[in-house]
N, C-alpha and C positions, 0 to 999 in steps of 0.2 A: 483378735482370736479368744482371749480370756473373757472379754465382755459377753461376747456371744455365747461361749461354751457356759457360762456362768447363768445367762437368761434361759437356756436350753433345760438346765438342771432346773430350774426353778418351775419352769412350765410344764415339765413333765413330772416334778414332784409334789407339785402344789395339791395335790388330790389326796396326797397320802400323809402329809403335815398335819398333825393334830395339836402337838405342844410345842411350845417354845423351845426346850431341849432338842426337839426335831429340827426346827429352824435351823439352828447351831450347827447339828449333824450335816445338813443339806448344804448349807453354805461351806464348811470345813470339804466337803466330798467334791464341790465345784473346785475348788482352789485346786484339790489334789490331781482331779480329772484334768484341769488346764495344764498343770505342770507336766503330766503324764504327755498329753498329746503334743504341746507346744514345746516342750524340752528346754533345758536351759540356755538363753540365748548370749552368744560370743561377745560380751562387752569389753573386752581387752582395750585399754586406752594407753597402756604403756607397756615399755619392754625394753630390752637390753641384747646387744649383740656385739662380737668380736671380729676384728678386721687384721688382716695381715697383709702387708704389703713386703715384698722381697724380691730384689733382683738376684737371681741364684747363678750368675756368671756362665752361663751355660753353653760357651761356645767350645767348639771341638779341643781335644787335649794338646792338639798342635798349637793353639792359640793360648790355652790358659797354662799351660806348662805344668798342668796336674793332671790327676786322674778324675776327671769331669763324672764319667758314669759311676764312678765310687761316690763322690759327693752327691748326687743324684739320689743313690741309694740311702744314703744316709738323711736325705732332707726328706724323702718321700714321707715317713712315717709321722713327721712331726707336723705337717700341714694340717691333718685332721682336727687338730684342737682348736681351730677358729672357723668361723661363721661364714666368712666371705675370706677368699686368699685373691691377693692381686700378684702375679708374678710377670717378672721382666726378664729379658735374656732367657728364654726359655726356646732357643733357637733350634736346636738340633731333635730332629723327629725320634731317633733310637732314644736321647736322653730325655725326651718328654715322655716316651712310653714308661721309662724306669719311673719319673713321678708319678705317673698313673697307677703303677700297679699296687699300691698300697692307697689310692684314693678310694676317700669315704664320701666325698661331696657328691651329693646326688646329680648336680649340673658342673660340668667342667667345659669352658668354651677355648679353645686355643686358636688364635689368630696366625695362622702360618702361610697364608696366601702371599705369593709375590707380586709385588707392585709392576715389575714389567720384567722381561727376559735377562736385561742386565743384572738383576739383584742375585745374591746367594741365597739370601736367608728372609725369612716372613718378618712380622713385626717381632718377633720373641714373646709376644704378651701371651697370658692365659689367665682367664678369671673362673676361679672355683666359688661354687656357692651351695649351700643348703637350701638356699629357699627356692620358691616357684618363681621360673622365668616367664615373663609376660611378652616382653619384646628385646631383641638383641640387634645390635647393630656393629660393624667394624668398618675403621675408615683408614687409608694411608694418608698419610702426610705428603703432601706434594713437594716438598723441599728438603735437601738433604746436601752435606758437603764433605767431600773427602771419599777418596778410594785408598790411593797409597800415601795420601796426605791427611792432612787432620786427623781426625779420630775415626776415619775409614767408615762414616755413617752410611754412606752410600752401597755400602754391602747389602746392607738390611733395608726390610721395607717397614720403616717404624711408620707409627701410627697410632689410635686410641679405639677403645672397646666401649661402648655404652650399652647399658643393659635397663631394663625395667622389671624389679622384683617386688614380689608379695612377700613381706615379713610375716603378716599375720591377715586374717579379713578385714578389709579396707584399709590395710597399711603398704602402700606403695612407695618405694624409695629407687632412685637410678642409682647404679654403681657405674663407675668409670674405672677405667686403666689405661696406663700410658707411659711411654719411653719416649724423652725429648732427645733431640741433638746432642753429643756431646761437642767437646772440642771448644776453645776459648778464643778462638779467632775471629774476625770481622764477619767471613763467612758464615761459621757456626752460628754465631749470635743474630745473623741476619734470618737465618733457617729456623731457627729458635722462635723468633720473633713471628713467623708466620704460622708456625705451629702451634703457640700460644693463642693467636687469633681463630684458627680452627677449634681450639678446644673452646674459646668462649664463645662462637657461634654455635657448638653444640650445646652448651649450657645454657645460652639463651632461646635458643630453638627448640631441639629434640626435649630439653628438661626444662623448659620454661615453666614456671608454677610449681615444680616438682622438687621435693628435697633430694639431696644428691650425696653419695659417700665417692670419693676420688682417691684412690691408690695410684702410686708410680714413682718411676724414677723420673725427676723433671729436670734434673741436671740445672738448677738454679740456685745459684748462691745470692742468698741475700748480702753479703757483705761486697759482691761484685756490682759495680754500679750499673752496668748494662743488665745483668741477671736481675737485680733487685727493681729495676722498672718492669722487666717483663712480669716478674713474680707479683709486685703491686697490681698490674693490670689484669693477670689471670685472677687475683683475688677479689679485687674492687668489682670488676664488670661480671665475674662469674659468681660473685655473691660469696664466695668460699671462705671458711675458716679452718685454719691449720690446728689439728687436734695436739700437737705438741706444743704451739704456743699457748693453745687455749688451756692447757693441764699446767702449764708454769714449767716445761721442761728445761733441762739445763744444755741440751743442744740444741738450739730451734733453726741452725743454719744447716742442716743435712739437706742434700738433694733429694732423699727417699723421703716422701710425705704422705699423710693421709688426711686429705681434706674433708669437710663435711658443709652443708648445707642445710637449712630449714626451710620450711614452706610457710604459707598464712595459717594451714591446718595440721601440720606436724612438727613439733620442734625436736631437733638432734642436739644432744651437747656430748661434749667428750667427759668421760668419767675418768679415763686413764690414758696413759701412753708410757710406752717402755720399749727398749731393746729386749729381744727373746735370746737369752742366754741358754736355751737347749740348742740353738743352732750352731753348735762347735763338736769337733770329734774328740772322742776319748783323751787325746794327748792334747786337747784345748786348743786346736787350730780351727779358724772360722771356716764355716761349710762353703763361703761365697766371698769374693771380696766387696762385698755390701753386708750391712747388718741387715738383719730380719727385724721389722718394726712393726710393733702393734698398737691398736687404741680400742677401748672398750668404749661403746659409743651407747647413749640411752635415749629412746624415743618415746615421745608423748603426743595425745592429742591435744590441741588447744582448744579452748572455750568457743562455742559457736562451731564447733564442727556438726 
């Protein structure tokens, strides 16, 4: 466009140019006109984003033994400090509505569908973001263990959320959120293994060749042999890096994690990871039975883009 516009100026002003100084003025005019007409091009090649993962312990007060709604009211205004938020155990509609009262994120996805009529709750998952949503998916896990036994996971319809979001022109990243089976028995471990396989399938299918950020309560302890195997499989087959470990954090064995994965064209890097100390009430009591964990990630295009 600039070359065509410069040629247009030269052609239309050729008859007016008599002196060398005038040639320079016409060239300057061509440059100015091209900038006005074409405008500045968005050539952003790097940026940063903040991500939060938080299991809000959003079960009814009869289960939690505390004022769940009151805790949600205190949590709600704290979530707006992060670009992307992955919530778990956002089970109850009335409590979810309290969280949304102070919401500032432009897109808020809650996966509340029941897997079948035997379930009491949906997945408990919610994914909030300030970025443009290009595609969204939600899928239930096909396995669980326990109603009155185990960790009672079969009351809920656990699963995962998968979205494709645009961070900036030409910058697309897949964001996931999940909550895996709890409990430490053989049946729980078998259910988690099947759930990990479903996540790997999504990461290598829907998100093939795409960069990924993955929040969740994974219920996988690296110190437990069975869990460690599943965690290693998820990371190796899904190509995931743990933001906590990547920043040499002091508590890498947490079950709440923020993973990320680069692609051939977009590099993701963890700049920081931390427990968010704002998520306590004035008396110093935590607002959930899980800590709120955040990571700051940097992105940049790789050469050859």
